N, C-alpha and C positions, 0 to 999 in steps of 0.2 A: 506222816509224810503228806505234803500238800498235793493238791490236784495237779499243780504245775510240775512238781517234782516227779509224780507218777507218770505224767505225760512224757517228760524228758527221758525217764528211764525206759518207758515203752518204746520210744523212738530209737533209743540206742540199741535195744534188743532187736528191733526190727531191722536196723541197719546191719548189725552183726550177722543176723541170719541171712540177709541178702548177699553178704560177702562169702558165704559158704558155698562150696561146690561138692559134687559127688563123683566117685568112680563107680560106674555101673559095669558089672561083669555079665557077659552074655554066654549062653549055652553054645556048645559046639559038639561035634561028633568025634573030636580028635583026642582031647585031653582026658586022662584018667582022673577019677575022684582023688586018688592019692596025690597026683601032681598038682591039682587045683588047691587042695587043702594045704599042702606043704608050701606052695607059692603064696597063698594068703597069709599063712603064719609068718613067713619071712618078709614079705613086702608090706603087708598092711598091719603087721603086728597083732594079728588075731590070736586068740587062744585056740587050741585045737578044737574045742567045742564050737566056737564061733565060726571057724573056717569050715567045719563039717556042715553046720546048719546053712551057711551061705552056699556051699556047693550043692546041697539038696534043693534049696530054693531056686538056684539057677537051673538045675536039671528039670525041675517040675514046672517052673513058671517062665523059663526062658531067659530071665535076667534077675539081677539082684544088686542093690546098692551095697558095696563092700567097704566103702570108706567115705566119710564126710569130713570136710575141713577147708582150709584156705588153699587157694590155687597154687601158691608156691610150694606147699607141702605135697599136694596131690599130683602135680605134673611129673616129678621123677618117679613116684610110685606107679602111676599109670604106665609110664614108659617101661618100667621094669616088668610089669604084668604082660605088656605086649611082647617084650623081648623073651619072656618065658613061654611065649606061644599062646597065651590066653587072649580072648577077645574082650577088650575093655574099651570104655569110652569115658571121657571126662566131661561132665555137664555142670 
């Protein structure tokens, strides 16, 4: 692969990463671990283990990125998290 091709590939990867967004879940004093875990499984397609780990990170650190992807995919997911009573933000 030539230097020019490597540069072009690097620029494409950089652009793709810039197009990615995140759903950040925040801690609250209202929702149970079970509710948060079940909601992450249903909305973000987490495995039970992933959802449990995210719920613990949120509990101890105050927030956690629970899903990364394109804006069109994340908007409805974030809305569903909010409708389920969770505190989430799309960044």
